[in-house]
C-alpha positions as CSV (number, residue, x, y, z in Angstrom):
1,M,-185.0,-64.8,-178.9
2,L,-185.4,-66.1,-175.6
3,G,-184.6,-62.3,-172.7
4,N,-181.9,-62.6,-170.1
5,D,-178.6,-63.4,-170.8
6,D,-178.3,-64.5,-166.8
7,W,-180.5,-66.8,-167.3
8,W,-178.4,-69.6,-166.1
9,R,-177.6,-67.5,-162.6
10,D,-180.3,-69.1,-161.0
11,A,-182.0,-71.8,-163.6
12,V,-183.6,-75.2,-162.9
13,V,-182.2,-77.6,-165.2
14,Y,-183.5,-80.6,-166.2
15,Q,-181.1,-83.5,-167.3
16,V,-183.0,-85.6,-169.8
17,Y,-181.1,-88.8,-170.4
18,P,-182.4,-89.5,-173.9
19,R,-182.7,-93.3,-173.9
20,S,-185.0,-93.6,-170.7
21,F,-186.9,-90.4,-171.2
22,A,-189.5,-90.9,-173.6
23,D,-190.0,-93.5,-176.8
24,A,-191.9,-91.8,-179.7
25,N,-191.4,-94.7,-181.8
26,G,-192.3,-97.6,-179.9
27,D,-188.5,-99.0,-180.8
28,G,-188.2,-99.6,-176.9
29,M,-184.9,-96.2,-176.4
30,G,-186.0,-92.9,-175.8
31,D,-185.4,-90.2,-178.5
32,L,-185.4,-87.0,-179.5
33,E,-189.4,-86.7,-180.8
34,G,-190.0,-88.0,-177.4
35,V,-188.3,-85.3,-175.3
36,R,-190.3,-83.3,-178.5
37,Q,-193.5,-84.4,-177.2
38,R,-193.2,-84.1,-173.7
39,L,-191.9,-80.7,-173.6
40,G,-195.8,-79.6,-172.1
41,Y,-194.9,-82.2,-169.1
42,L,-191.8,-80.2,-168.3
43,S,-193.0,-77.0,-169.0
44,E,-195.7,-77.7,-166.3
45,L,-192.7,-78.8,-164.6
46,G,-191.3,-75.4,-164.2
47,V,-188.1,-75.7,-165.3
48,D,-186.1,-73.2,-167.0
49,A,-184.0,-75.4,-169.5
50,I,-183.1,-79.2,-170.8
51,W,-179.7,-80.4,-170.5
52,L,-179.9,-83.0,-173.0
53,S,-177.0,-86.0,-172.6
54,P,-175.4,-87.3,-175.4
55,F,-178.0,-88.1,-178.5
56,Y,-174.6,-87.9,-181.1
57,T,-173.6,-90.6,-183.2
58,S,-172.3,-93.4,-181.3
59,P,-171.7,-97.3,-180.4
60,M,-172.7,-96.7,-177.3
61,A,-169.9,-98.4,-176.2
62,D,-170.5,-95.8,-172.9
63,G,-174.3,-94.4,-173.2
64,G,-173.3,-92.4,-176.0
65,Y,-170.0,-90.4,-174.5
66,D,-168.3,-92.5,-177.1
67,V,-168.9,-89.9,-179.6
68,A,-168.4,-90.8,-183.5
69,D,-169.4,-87.9,-184.9
70,Y,-169.8,-85.3,-182.9
71,R,-172.1,-83.2,-185.6
72,N,-174.8,-85.8,-186.0
73,V,-177.8,-87.0,-184.3
74,D,-177.2,-91.2,-184.0
75,P,-180.1,-92.6,-185.7
76,M,-181.0,-94.2,-182.4
77,F,-182.1,-90.9,-181.3
78,G,-183.3,-89.5,-184.5
79,T,-182.4,-87.1,-187.1
80,L,-181.1,-83.8,-187.1
81,A,-184.6,-82.2,-188.3
82,D,-185.7,-83.9,-185.2
83,F,-183.3,-82.2,-183.2
84,D,-183.6,-78.6,-184.3
85,A,-187.0,-79.4,-184.1
86,L,-187.1,-80.2,-180.9
87,V,-184.9,-76.7,-179.9
88,A,-187.6,-74.5,-181.7
89,D,-190.2,-76.1,-179.9
90,A,-188.4,-75.7,-176.1
91,H,-187.6,-71.6,-177.2
92,A,-191.2,-71.5,-178.4
93,K,-192.2,-73.3,-175.0
94,G,-189.3,-70.7,-172.9
95,I,-187.5,-73.7,-172.3
96,R,-184.1,-73.3,-173.2
97,V,-181.8,-76.7,-174.1
98,I,-178.2,-77.4,-173.3
99,V,-176.7,-80.0,-175.1
100,D,-174.0,-82.6,-173.3
101,L,-170.1,-82.1,-175.3
102,V,-167.1,-84.9,-174.5
103,P,-163.8,-83.4,-175.6
104,N,-161.3,-85.9,-173.6
105,H,-162.1,-88.7,-176.0
106,S,-163.9,-89.8,-179.0
107,S,-165.4,-93.0,-179.6
108,D,-162.7,-95.7,-181.4
109,R,-165.4,-95.6,-184.5
110,H,-164.5,-92.1,-185.2
111,P,-163.1,-91.3,-188.4
112,W,-159.8,-89.9,-186.5
113,F,-159.7,-93.0,-184.9
114,Q,-160.2,-95.4,-187.8
115,Q,-156.9,-93.4,-189.5
116,A,-154.9,-93.8,-186.4
117,L,-155.4,-97.7,-186.5
118,R,-153.8,-97.6,-189.9
119,G,-150.7,-96.0,-188.7
120,E,-152.4,-92.2,-190.2
121,R,-152.1,-88.9,-187.9
122,R,-152.0,-90.8,-184.7
123,D,-150.9,-87.2,-183.3
124,R,-154.6,-86.9,-182.4
125,Y,-154.6,-89.5,-180.0
126,I,-152.0,-90.0,-177.6
127,F,-149.6,-93.0,-178.9
128,R,-146.4,-94.6,-177.2
129,D,-144.4,-97.7,-177.2
130,R,-144.8,-98.3,-173.8
131,P,-147.3,-98.0,-171.7
132,N,-147.3,-96.2,-168.3
133,D,-148.9,-97.2,-164.8
134,W,-152.2,-95.3,-165.8
135,E,-155.6,-96.7,-165.0
136,S,-159.1,-96.3,-166.3
137,I,-161.4,-95.1,-164.4
138,F,-163.8,-97.9,-165.4
139,G,-160.3,-100.5,-164.0
140,G,-158.1,-102.0,-165.4
141,S,-154.8,-100.8,-168.0
142,A,-155.5,-97.1,-169.1
143,W,-153.8,-98.6,-172.2
144,T,-154.3,-100.5,-175.1
145,Q,-152.1,-102.1,-177.7
146,V,-152.7,-101.9,-181.3
147,E,-151.8,-104.6,-183.9
148,D,-148.2,-102.9,-184.8
149,G,-147.1,-102.7,-181.5
150,Q,-148.0,-99.6,-180.2
151,W,-150.4,-98.2,-177.3
152,Y,-153.0,-96.3,-177.4
153,L,-154.1,-94.2,-173.8
154,H,-158.2,-94.4,-172.4
155,L,-158.9,-93.0,-169.5
156,F,-162.2,-94.5,-169.8
157,A,-163.0,-97.6,-171.3
158,P,-160.8,-98.9,-174.6
159,E,-163.9,-97.7,-177.2
160,Q,-162.8,-94.5,-175.7
161,P,-159.5,-93.1,-176.9
162,D,-158.1,-90.0,-174.9
163,L,-157.4,-87.3,-177.9
164,N,-154.1,-84.9,-177.9
165,W,-155.2,-82.0,-176.7
166,E,-151.4,-80.3,-177.7
167,N,-152.5,-81.2,-181.1
168,P,-154.0,-77.9,-182.6
169,E,-155.8,-79.8,-185.0
170,V,-157.5,-81.0,-181.9
171,R,-158.7,-77.6,-180.8
172,A,-159.9,-76.0,-183.7
173,E,-162.1,-79.0,-184.3
174,F,-164.2,-78.5,-181.1
175,R,-163.9,-74.9,-181.6
176,D,-165.8,-75.8,-184.8
177,I,-168.4,-78.7,-183.1
178,L,-169.0,-75.4,-180.4
179,R,-170.0,-72.7,-183.4
180,F,-171.7,-75.6,-185.6
181,W,-174.3,-76.5,-182.2
182,L,-175.0,-72.8,-181.0
183,D,-175.2,-72.2,-184.7
184,R,-178.7,-74.4,-184.4
185,G,-179.4,-72.7,-181.8
186,V,-178.6,-74.4,-178.3
187,D,-178.2,-72.0,-175.4
188,G,-175.5,-73.7,-173.7
189,F,-173.0,-76.7,-173.3
190,R,-172.2,-79.5,-170.4
191,I,-168.9,-80.4,-170.7
192,D,-168.2,-84.0,-169.8
193,V,-165.0,-84.6,-168.0
194,A,-164.2,-81.0,-167.7
195,H,-160.8,-81.5,-166.0
196,G,-159.6,-83.8,-168.2
197,M,-157.7,-83.1,-171.8
198,I,-154.4,-82.2,-170.3
199,K,-151.9,-84.7,-169.3
200,A,-148.6,-84.2,-167.5
201,E,-145.6,-83.4,-169.9
202,G,-143.9,-86.6,-170.4
203,L,-147.0,-88.6,-168.9
204,P,-145.3,-89.4,-165.6
205,D,-146.0,-92.8,-163.7
206,V,-148.8,-92.1,-160.9
207,G,-147.2,-95.0,-158.8
208,Q,-148.5,-97.4,-155.9
209,K,-151.8,-96.0,-154.4
210,D,-154.1,-97.8,-152.4
211,G,-157.6,-98.8,-154.1
212,P,-158.1,-97.6,-157.5
213,Q,-156.0,-94.7,-159.1
214,A,-159.0,-92.7,-159.1
215,E,-162.3,-92.6,-159.0
216,M,-164.8,-90.9,-162.0
217,L,-166.5,-89.1,-159.2
218,G,-163.2,-88.7,-157.1
219,D,-160.8,-85.8,-156.1
220,E,-157.4,-87.5,-156.5
221,Q,-154.5,-85.7,-158.0
222,V,-152.9,-87.7,-160.6
223,P,-151.0,-86.3,-163.6
224,Y,-154.0,-86.6,-166.4
225,F,-156.3,-84.3,-164.3
226,D,-156.9,-80.8,-163.1
227,Q,-153.4,-79.8,-165.0
228,D,-153.2,-75.8,-165.5
229,G,-153.2,-76.0,-169.2
230,V,-156.6,-77.4,-169.2
231,H,-157.6,-73.4,-168.3
232,D,-155.8,-72.3,-171.4
233,I,-158.7,-74.5,-173.8
234,Y,-162.0,-72.9,-172.0
235,R,-159.8,-69.3,-172.7
236,E,-160.4,-70.5,-176.3
237,W,-164.1,-71.1,-175.8
238,R,-165.3,-68.3,-174.1
239,P,-165.0,-65.6,-176.4
240,I,-167.3,-68.2,-179.0
241,L,-169.6,-68.1,-176.2
242,D,-170.4,-64.6,-176.1
243,S,-169.6,-63.9,-179.5
244,Y,-173.7,-65.3,-179.7
245,P,-176.5,-64.0,-178.4
246,G,-179.3,-64.5,-175.9
247,G,-176.4,-65.5,-173.1
248,R,-174.6,-69.2,-174.3
249,M,-173.1,-70.8,-171.4
250,A,-171.3,-73.8,-170.5
251,V,-171.1,-75.7,-166.9
252,A,-168.0,-78.2,-166.3
253,E,-168.3,-81.5,-164.9
254,A,-164.6,-80.9,-163.1
255,W,-164.1,-83.4,-160.2
256,V,-160.9,-81.7,-158.2
257,S,-159.0,-81.5,-155.2
258,S,-160.2,-78.7,-153.4
259,A,-162.4,-75.6,-153.6
260,E,-160.0,-73.1,-155.2
261,R,-159.1,-75.5,-157.9
262,L,-162.5,-76.1,-158.9
263,A,-163.0,-72.2,-158.5
264,R,-160.2,-72.0,-161.4
265,Y,-162.7,-73.3,-164.2
266,V,-165.9,-70.2,-163.5
267,G,-164.9,-66.6,-164.4
268,P,-165.4,-64.3,-167.4
269,D,-163.0,-65.7,-169.3
270,E,-163.5,-69.0,-169.0
271,L,-166.5,-71.3,-167.8
272,H,-169.9,-69.9,-166.6
273,Q,-170.3,-72.4,-163.7
274,A,-169.2,-76.0,-162.2
275,F,-170.6,-78.5,-160.8
276,N,-171.2,-79.0,-157.0
277,F,-170.7,-82.6,-156.2
278,E,-170.3,-82.1,-152.9
279,F,-173.5,-81.2,-152.1
280,M,-174.5,-84.7,-153.9
281,M,-171.7,-86.6,-152.1
282,A,-172.9,-84.8,-148.1
283,D,-174.9,-87.3,-145.5
284,F,-178.3,-85.9,-145.0
285,H,-177.5,-84.7,-141.8
286,A,-178.0,-80.8,-141.0
287,K,-174.0,-80.5,-139.9
288,S,-173.1,-82.0,-143.3
289,F,-175.3,-80.1,-145.6
290,R,-174.0,-76.6,-143.9
291,S,-171.0,-78.0,-144.2
292,V,-171.2,-78.0,-147.0
293,I,-173.4,-75.2,-147.6
294,E,-171.2,-72.1,-146.3
295,K,-168.0,-74.2,-148.5
296,S,-170.0,-73.7,-151.6
297,L,-170.9,-70.3,-151.0
298,K,-167.6,-69.3,-150.2
299,E,-166.6,-70.8,-153.4
300,A,-169.1,-68.9,-155.8
301,E,-167.5,-65.7,-154.1
302,L,-163.9,-66.6,-155.3
303,V,-165.2,-66.4,-158.9
304,G,-168.3,-64.2,-158.7
305,A,-170.6,-66.8,-159.9
306,P,-173.6,-68.6,-158.3
307,T,-173.4,-72.4,-156.8
308,T,-174.9,-75.0,-159.4
309,W,-176.6,-77.6,-156.5
310,V,-176.8,-81.4,-157.8
311,L,-178.6,-84.4,-155.8
312,S,-178.5,-87.0,-158.4
313,N,-177.2,-87.5,-162.1
314,H,-176.7,-90.2,-164.4
315,D,-173.1,-91.3,-163.0
316,K,-174.6,-91.5,-159.1
317,P,-177.3,-93.6,-157.7
318,R,-180.5,-91.8,-157.8
319,H,-180.8,-90.1,-153.4
320,V,-183.7,-91.4,-152.7
321,T,-181.6,-94.8,-152.4
322,R,-179.3,-92.8,-151.5
323,H,-180.3,-91.2,-148.5
324,G,-182.3,-94.3,-147.3
325,S,-185.9,-92.7,-147.7
326,L,-188.5,-90.7,-150.2
327,A,-189.4,-89.0,-147.2
328,R,-185.4,-87.7,-147.1
329,A,-185.0,-87.4,-150.8
330,R,-188.2,-84.7,-150.7
331,A,-186.4,-83.2,-147.8
332,A,-183.4,-82.6,-149.5
333,T,-184.9,-81.4,-152.9
334,L,-186.7,-78.6,-151.1
335,L,-183.4,-77.9,-149.2
336,M,-181.8,-77.6,-152.5
337,L,-184.0,-75.0,-154.4
338,A,-184.2,-72.8,-151.4
339,L,-180.3,-72.3,-151.4
340,P,-178.9,-69.4,-153.7
341,G,-178.1,-70.3,-157.4
342,S,-178.9,-73.0,-160.1
343,A,-180.1,-76.0,-159.6
344,Y,-180.1,-79.3,-161.6
345,L,-182.7,-82.4,-161.6
346,Y,-182.2,-85.3,-163.0
347,N,-183.9,-87.5,-164.8
348,G,-187.3,-88.9,-163.5
349,E,-186.5,-87.6,-160.0
350,E,-189.4,-85.0,-159.6
351,L,-191.5,-88.7,-159.9
352,G,-189.6,-90.4,-156.5
353,L,-187.8,-92.8,-158.5
354,P,-185.4,-95.3,-156.7
355,E,-182.2,-96.6,-157.7
356,V,-182.9,-99.6,-159.5
357,L,-180.3,-102.3,-157.7
358,D,-181.8,-105.9,-159.0
359,I,-181.0,-105.5,-162.8
360,P,-180.2,-109.1,-164.1
361,D,-176.0,-108.7,-164.8
362,E,-176.9,-110.3,-168.3
363,L,-178.9,-106.4,-168.9
364,R,-176.4,-104.4,-167.4
365,Q,-174.7,-101.9,-170.2
366,D,-172.2,-100.0,-167.8
367,P,-168.7,-100.4,-169.5
368,A,-168.0,-99.8,-165.4
369,F,-170.0,-103.4,-164.6
370,L,-168.0,-105.2,-167.1
371,R,-164.8,-103.6,-166.1
372,R,-165.3,-103.3,-162.3
373,G,-168.5,-104.6,-160.9
374,E,-169.8,-101.4,-160.5
375,S,-172.7,-100.6,-162.5
376,R,-174.4,-97.0,-163.1
377,D,-177.4,-98.6,-165.1
378,G,-179.3,-98.5,-162.1
379,C,-180.2,-94.8,-162.0
380,R,-180.9,-94.8,-166.1
381,V,-183.5,-97.0,-165.8
382,P,-186.8,-95.9,-168.4
383,L,-189.0,-93.6,-166.7
384,P,-192.6,-94.7,-166.0
385,W,-195.6,-92.2,-168.0
386,T,-198.5,-94.4,-167.2
387,S,-199.9,-97.3,-164.9
388,S,-200.9,-99.5,-167.6
389,E,-199.0,-102.5,-168.8
390,G,-195.8,-101.2,-169.9
391,L,-195.6,-98.6,-168.2
392,G,-195.7,-96.2,-171.2
393,W,-192.8,-98.3,-173.0
394,R,-192.7,-101.1,-175.7
395,D,-189.6,-103.0,-174.5
396,P,-187.7,-100.9,-172.8
397,W,-184.0,-101.3,-173.1
398,L,-183.9,-101.9,-169.6
399,P,-186.3,-103.5,-167.5
400,I,-189.0,-101.1,-165.9
401,P,-189.6,-102.3,-162.1
402,P,-193.4,-103.0,-162.4
403,E,-193.7,-101.3,-159.0
404,W,-193.3,-98.4,-160.6
405,A,-196.9,-98.2,-161.5
406,A,-197.6,-96.1,-158.3
407,L,-194.9,-93.7,-159.0
408,S,-195.6,-93.0,-162.7
409,A,-196.4,-89.6,-164.2
410,E,-199.9,-90.1,-164.7
411,A,-200.7,-92.0,-161.1
412,Q,-199.1,-88.9,-159.5
413,E,-200.7,-86.5,-161.6
414,D,-204.1,-85.9,-159.7
415,D,-202.5,-86.8,-156.4
416,P,-201.9,-83.1,-154.3
417,A,-198.9,-84.8,-152.1
418,S,-197.7,-87.2,-154.8
419,T,-193.6,-85.8,-155.5
420,L,-194.3,-85.0,-158.7
421,N,-196.4,-81.8,-157.4
422,L,-194.5,-81.3,-154.7
423,Y,-191.3,-80.5,-157.5
424,R,-194.5,-78.4,-159.4
425,A,-195.1,-76.5,-156.4
426,A,-191.9,-75.7,-155.3
427,L,-190.6,-74.6,-158.8
428,R,-193.5,-72.2,-159.1
429,L,-192.9,-70.4,-155.5
430,R,-188.6,-70.3,-156.8
431,K,-190.2,-68.4,-159.5
432,R,-192.2,-66.2,-158.2
433,H,-190.9,-65.5,-154.4
434,P,-188.0,-63.1,-154.3
435,A,-186.1,-64.7,-151.7
436,L,-185.7,-67.5,-154.2
437,G,-183.4,-68.2,-157.2
438,G,-180.3,-65.4,-156.8
439,G,-179.2,-64.0,-153.6
440,T,-177.5,-64.4,-150.5
441,L,-178.7,-66.7,-146.9
442,A,-178.2,-66.2,-143.3
443,W,-178.5,-69.0,-140.8
444,L,-180.5,-68.2,-137.9
445,D,-180.2,-69.9,-134.3
446,S,-181.0,-73.7,-133.9
447,P,-182.7,-75.7,-131.3
448,S,-180.6,-78.8,-131.9
449,E,-177.5,-79.9,-134.0
450,D,-179.8,-81.8,-136.3
451,V,-181.8,-78.6,-137.6
452,L,-180.8,-76.1,-140.1
453,V,-182.7,-72.8,-140.1
454,I,-182.0,-70.5,-143.2
455,E,-183.4,-67.2,-144.0
456,R,-183.6,-66.2,-147.2
457,D,-184.1,-62.3,-147.7
458,P,-186.8,-61.5,-148.2
459,G,-189.1,-62.9,-145.4
460,L,-188.5,-67.1,-146.3
461,V,-187.3,-69.2,-143.7
462,V,-186.1,-72.8,-144.2
463,V,-186.1,-75.9,-141.4
464,L,-184.7,-78.8,-142.3
465,N,-184.8,-81.5,-139.6
466,T,-182.9,-84.3,-140.1
467,G,-183.1,-85.8,-136.5
468,D,-185.0,-88.2,-134.9
469,E,-187.7,-86.2,-133.3
470,P,-190.2,-84.1,-134.5
471,V,-188.9,-79.9,-133.6
472,R,-191.5,-77.3,-132.6
473,L,-189.8,-73.6,-133.8
474,D,-191.4,-70.5,-133.1
475,L,-190.9,-68.7,-135.7
476,G,-194.5,-67.2,-137.0
477,G,-195.7,-66.9,-140.4
478,E,-196.9,-68.9,-142.9
479,V,-196.2,-72.2,-144.1
480,L,-195.5,-71.9,-147.8
481,L,-194.5,-75.8,-148.5
482,S,-193.5,-78.5,-146.9
483,S,-191.7,-81.9,-147.9
484,G,-194.0,-83.7,-145.9
485,P,-197.0,-83.4,-143.3
486,L,-196.7,-81.4,-140.7
487,A,-197.9,-82.6,-137.1
488,D,-201.4,-80.5,-135.7
489,D,-199.0,-78.6,-133.4
490,G,-196.8,-77.0,-136.7
491,A,-193.9,-79.4,-135.3
492,I,-191.7,-80.5,-138.3
493,P,-191.8,-84.1,-137.9
494,P,-188.1,-86.1,-138.4
495,D,-187.1,-85.8,-142.1
496,T,-188.9,-82.9,-143.7
497,T,-188.1,-79.3,-144.7
498,V,-190.3,-76.2,-144.9
499,W,-190.8,-73.2,-146.0
500,L,-191.9,-70.1,-144.2
501,Q,-193.0,-67.0,-144.8
502,R,-192.6,-63.9,-142.4
């Protein structure tokens, strides 16, 4: 058993998108055995835990976030025995395992919903005789009519009917699902749409709004998100997590309207963490980063929990593309890894992969593309492992750009200046330097609004230059790590972060 019950407070967690991580059986789909075979790579990278996006039995209408059986592995990904072997081997390497939990909705293939379609036990979902004006996050109405004339609610795709969390049977089912995976040794859960589940009493109309009613990654106040009653669910879950040894935890994917609202999800009687998406959404500018960091740390103080930083995930464009260059992405990463709290990395970001923008429309699989013309497929393209033909895959489920051969793990392995080795070096330093991980930070004087200067006690100074000109600071000390080459005179070029030891 792994020690340190508070491991999650400063952990670096790597999100594995199983379908796109590594393929062990050559069918073009990543699988659990592929993840198990790459645990050595993840260990050398230096991560403390992996978070597995859904691998459950699913018709894959929404990349596995439409679950037909919450207690089994989809044959695409392997078997429960493969999962158990993955957990055992990960733990043997000191890597914890977090799994995705999808409680807001099930698949329409779930046995419960199949019963509901037959007119049986519809109270486990949300059916009504007439729809209201709620819209799907993926576009169009959030209601679909069934053969007998009733309508069911789906805040996402029609294949993802919302569960009725006012029904005690639903609550009991998910308490049992938690125990099922905890008994198999998982170390925690990432809660999908953690601000969903409870809907406002009476399902009131939203009313006229400009543009989409709500964004999947937005903070709109609507009667189907962030209702007060959702916290009762987490107060039921926390004692279950606490009853298992080894620091079992849960992190919320919660998009809410304020820091104060987000803080309510975290605490000794609810969840351990909530993702800090504002950092991911920040502009690449010192002023924007500082504003988000200050706000986030203040929010963390409200609940006595660490901030959880993230730059990329399976729902947003990769930060190489979002910030405009690999240099900026590397600089943002070194800033993130120097901040107090925990950090979440996304499937392949350590290779410096950009968003793939030219996937042919007929190959796209994101239901949001089919309904709204927006696609998340570009950040879900399989990882390039080798530089040879196929890049480590045979007929991958999404095409891998051939130019990614230069970004493959194989190509970067022995290049000391590669993005892969920058991540490895940063995570090694983060583990051994007493100033990194937990703790606090102090802001030091900056020569311009384009430069951030942060001090982490003891003795670490972090400088980020987001301006157009090199910056020379008289800080003294030794350069421990830099996101890019420095000038001969020690000046910090644009789009560069430096860690200094004083």
